[in-house]
N, C-alpha and C positions, 0 to 999 in steps of 0.2 A: 306881475300886479301893478295896480295904479298907484302911484306915488303923489299924485298931485291932490293931496287931502289937506282938510284944513287943520288936522293935528299933525303937530310933528312927530309925535309918537309913531303914529300911524304910517306917515311918510317914511320913517326909519327903517320900520318893520319891512314895508313893501320894497324899499331899497335893499334891505340885506336879502330876503327873498329873492329877489330878481338876481342878484349877484351868485347867491346859491344856485339857481337855477342855470346859470350861464356854464357855471363850474361842473355841474352834473353834465350838461350838454357835451361840454368839452371832453368829460372822462369818458362818456358813451362812445362819442366819434373816436377817440383815441384807442380804446379796447376794441372797438370794430376793426381799426385798421391795423392792432396789434394781431389781432385773429386773422385778418387776411394774410398779412405777411407771414405768420406762422406756417399757416396752410401752403404757400408758396414756397417756404423754405423746405417744409416736410416733401413736398413733391418732388423738389431738387435733391433731397438726400436720397429717395427712394430711387429716382432716375441714375443718381450715382451708383447706387448699391446695383441695380440690374446691369447697366452699362453695358448695351448691345454691342458697340464698337469693340470694347474688350472681350466680349464673349466670342463675337466673330473671329478677331484677330488670334484669340487662343485656339479656337476649333480649327482655323487655318493652319495654325503650326502643327495640330495634331495630325491633320491630314498629310502634311509635308513628312513628318516624322514616319507615317505609316508607309508613304511612297517611298521612302529610302531605307524602309524596312528596321527604324530603330524602335520596336516595338515597345521596348522596357522605356524608353523615354515618353513614349505616346502615352503609355498606362499610367506613368507617374503623372504627366502633365494633365489627364483626365481626372485622375483622383484629386490632384491639389485644386483643380477648378471646382469640383464638387464639395470640397471642405469649405473654399472660400464663399460659393454662395450659400452654402448651408449656414456658415456663420453669419453671413450678411441678412439673409433672408427670414431666419428664423426668430427675430426679435419683433415684438408688438410695441414696445415701448419707445419713447423718444431717446430713452438712455442705455448705454450698455457698461458693463464693469470695465475697468482698466485693462484686465486680462482680456475680456472678449474682445475689446478694442485693437489689442496687440496682437492676438490670434489672427484678425481680419487682416492688419497690415503684414504680417509675416507671410500669411499665405499669397497675398498679393505679389508682394516681393518675390516669393518663392517661384511663383509661375513665370515673372520677368526673367528671373535667373535661368528656369529651364529652357525659356525660349531663345536666351542670350546667355549663356554662362559666364562670359568676359565682359558684360557690360557694367556691371558694378560690385562692390562690396558693402555689405552692411554690419554695423554693430549696434547691439542693443543695450541699454542701462536703464533697468527698470525696477524701480522701488517696489519689492515684495510686499511690503506693508500696504499698498495701496490698490492690490490687484482686485479686491471686491468693492472698491469705491466706485461709484456710477459718476459717467460722464456722458456728454452728449454724442450721438451716435458718429460713426465715420471720420471722425476729426483726425486722428492718428493716420488712417489710411489716406485721407485725401493729402496730407502733408507729404507723406513717404512717396505717394504717386507722382506728385508734384514735383520732387526732388529729383526722381528718375527721369520723368519727362521730358524736363526742361532744363537740368542741370548737365546732360551729357555734352562735352566739348568735344571729344574725338572718341572714335570706337576703338582706337589702339590704346587709351588710356582709362583704366576701369575708374568710375567715379566712386568716392569714399563717402558713405551716407551714415548718419547716426542717428538713432531714435532714441530719446531718453524721456522719462516720465519720474518726476521727483516731488518731494512734498515741499511747500514752502510754509513753515508753521508760524514764521514771524507775521506773514500777510494772510493766513487762513485761506490758503488757495493751493491748488494743484497747478505744475509747470509741465506743459508738454512741448518738448524741444526737437525738431528735427533739421539737421544741417546739413549740408554737402559742400565739397570743395568743386563745383561745378562752376557754370557760365556767368551766375549771378543774375539779379534783375536790376533793370535801368531805374535811374531815380523818379522819372515821370511815372513809369506802373506803380512803384511803392508809394509815390505821392496819391495817386488816384486810389489805389486800395485803401490807404488810411483816410481818405475822404469819401469812402463810398461812391465814385464816380465809375461811370460805365467804362468799360476797357476791352479791346477785342481778345485779349489772352484768357484762354479757357482757365488757366492756372490762376490769373487774378479773380476769376469768378468765384473759383472754389474757396479761395480765402476770404472773399467777401462773404460768401454764404455762412462760413464759419463765424466770422465777426458778427454778422447779424444775429444768427441763430443763439450765440452766446449773451449778446446784447439783451436779447428779448427775454431768454431764460433767465438771466439774473440780474435783469434790469441795470444794466450798466450802459452810461449814455458815452464816455469817453473810449475811443477806439484804442487809445493807449493803454487803458487798463485791461484791454482784451489781448492785443498782440504786440509784438515786437519784431521788427524786420531790420536785421542787420547784414547788408549784403555789399558785395564789390564785384564789379562787371570783370569777369574774366578768372576771379578768384574763388569766390565762396557764396552761400547764402544760409544764413541762421535764423530760424524763426521759433519765437516762444510763444505759445498760447496760454494765457492765464485763466483758469478756471477755480472759481470761488467754491469754497466747501460746500455751500448749501445755495441753492436756487430759490428764486422768489414764486416759483409756481409750484 
């Protein structure tokens, strides 16, 4: 709008309209960017659900069990794999209930234990009052997977893994916590995760995707309001994810 008018009132109105148009253009651009990011993150979740390397490695383990004539273990592994993919892929929404999320994580860890019974031990502490509450998909499973894949220090010492979900009434949010007594995460990787910087570790990518998804869904800007990483090299890793009671979408 032309602001060079002879009348002050007209010029002021033109200036105000121009500012409003700038804000609208900015919001449109921001909305398009959020939509693009959301689609990329949805694809990353789908890819994590399908996880062809996990499927191939598990089927390879089944073939080994059949070859050594341990048919009972082979059948159990196939059944657990079927339950895992049924739980993962039968969901059409971006959310699962806490109960569904825990089932997916349990099946994944059960498969890992069937392939290597002495690899780790896992304990669960789930608030039963939250079982029907909906949270973004695959969060618990990704955290549990990272703990097992990147926490193992030695094959002779089983990793201790803890998976917990509890209600934080004071801050109106759910806390998903996964911790282990494994190798830990180095300071530089933690810094990059917290600042959304690219890193080579797939573990870091999984955490970054969780942070981005929660930030988009709940309109949270500060990473520290989404995740807390407490770790010490050679000793432990404790990760907490904060999920508000209500989303912004």
